[in-house]
C-alpha positions in Angstrom: 0.0 0.0 0.0 1.2 3.5 -0.9 1.7 6.3 1.6 0.3 9.7 1.0 3.8 10.9 0.1 3.9 8.5 -2.9 0.8 9.9 -4.6 0.8 12.8 -7.1 0.5 16.1 -5.2 -2.0 17.6 -7.6 -4.2 14.5 -7.3 -4.1 14.8 -3.5 -5.0 18.5 -3.7 -8.0 17.7 -5.9 -9.2 15.0 -3.6 -8.8 17.2 -0.6 -10.7 20.2 -2.3 -13.5 17.9 -3.3 -13.9 16.3 0.1 -13.6 19.7 1.9 -16.2 21.2 -0.4 -18.7 18.6 0.8 -18.2 19.1 4.6 -21.5 20.8 5.0 -23.4 18.1 3.1 -21.6 15.2 4.7 -20.9 16.1 8.4 -19.3 12.7 9.0 -16.3 13.9 7.0 -15.5 16.3 9.8 -14.4 13.3 11.9 -12.7 11.4 9.1 -9.2 10.4 10.0 -8.3 10.1 6.4 -9.3 13.7 5.7 -7.4 14.8 8.8 -4.3 12.9 7.6 -4.6 14.2 4.1 -4.9 17.8 5.4 -1.9 17.4 7.7 0.2 15.9 4.8 -0.8 18.7 2.4 -0.1 21.4 5.0 3.4 19.9 5.6 4.0 20.0 1.8 2.7 23.6 1.6 5.0 24.7 4.5 7.9 23.1 2.6 7.0 25.3 -0.3 7.1 28.4 2.0 3.3 28.7 2.5 2.0 30.0 5.9 -0.9 27.6 6.2 -2.4 29.7 9.0 -3.1 32.4 6.4 -6.2 31.0 4.7 -5.5 33.0 1.4 -2.0 31.5 1.1 -3.3 28.0 1.9 -6.2 28.2 -0.5 -4.0 29.6 -3.3 -1.5 26.8 -2.8 -4.3 24.2 -2.8 -5.6 25.6 -6.1 -2.3 25.5 -7.9 -1.4 29.1 -7.4 -4.8 30.4 -8.6 -6.1 33.1 -6.4 -9.7 32.5 -5.6 -12.0 35.5 -5.7 -15.1 35.7 -3.5 -18.4 36.0 -5.3 -20.2 39.2 -4.2 
């Protein structure tokens, strides 16, 4: 079995974004150990890239491949 570090980073980001986008619809995901482990792994990778994951805008931009998300007014 592969570890998270052995999977393609962009694929992991996509999976995380999809799961995270469904948290309100699937409350059980909030307690998912897999989602927690994936988030921790991605945050470690982001920190290695110089991202301050405590700043939501930096974290979101990194997760989206450098694309800055704009809020819809």
